[in-house]
N, C-alpha and C positions, 0 to 999 in steps of 0.2 A: 464175423459175418456182418454185412451192412443191412440196412433196413429193407432194401429191395429184395434181398435173398430171404429175409423173414416174411415179407408179404407174399412172395412166390411160394414159399414153403407152407404158409398158412392157407393159401388158396388151394393148393394141391391136397393137403391133408384134410381140409374142410370137406371137400368132395368125397374123398375116400371114407372118412368117418361118417358122412351122411348116409352113404349106402350101407355101411355097417350097422348104423343105429336104426334105420327105417323099419326093419322087421320086428324089433323088440316092442312088446306091448300091443302088437297088432292082433285084433280079434276079428274072426270072420263073422258074417251074419248068422251062419249056422251055429257057431259057438254061443252067440248071443241069443239064439232062438227067436230072431226077429228078421226073417228074410223078406225083403221088399219084393213085391210082385214085379216080375219082368227082369230080375237080376239073378245071377247064379248064387248058390248058397255059399260059395267060397269067396265071394266078394268081401272086401273089408267092411267092417261095421260102420265106420265113420272116418272122416279125415283126421289124421293126427300129425299132419305135416308141421304145424307150428311147434308142437312138442318135440318132434324129431329135429327140427332146425335149432331149437334152443339147446337141446342136449349136444348136438353136433358142435355148436359154437362154444359151449362150455368145455367140452372135451378137447377141442382143438386149441383153445386158449391155454388150457393146462399143459398140453403137449408143447406148444410154442414157448411157454414159460419155463418148462424143464429144459428145453433145447437152449434157450437163452442163458439159463443158469449154468449149464454144462459148458457151452461154447464160449460165452463172453465173460461170465463172472469167474468160473473156475479155470478158464483158459485150456480146456481139453481140446485136442485135435485128433485127427485120424492117426497120426504117428504115436499118440499116447496110449492107444488101446493095445492090449497084448496081442501077440501074433497068434492067430487061431489056426492058420494053415501051417503045417510043418514045412520046414525048409529042406527040400530034397536036392539042392544044388551041390552038396558035397558028397 
């Protein structure tokens, strides 16, 4: 893979992992027993976007590193993976 493919893969997986990481560690105002007047009790307690973005970046870098190791260092390709679907042609 060239560097453009890695950048595109990083960008796509960063957004996917962001939406997977965002709910973790989120507490509602009701759970914290500190409901701000004029808000619903199920509203988030406070912003945690910076923490979510840091975790997203870290996990995406690990994923891209593993992808680089498998594809460029170990030279594995699609044809190297075992056939999962049985061959019904015969």
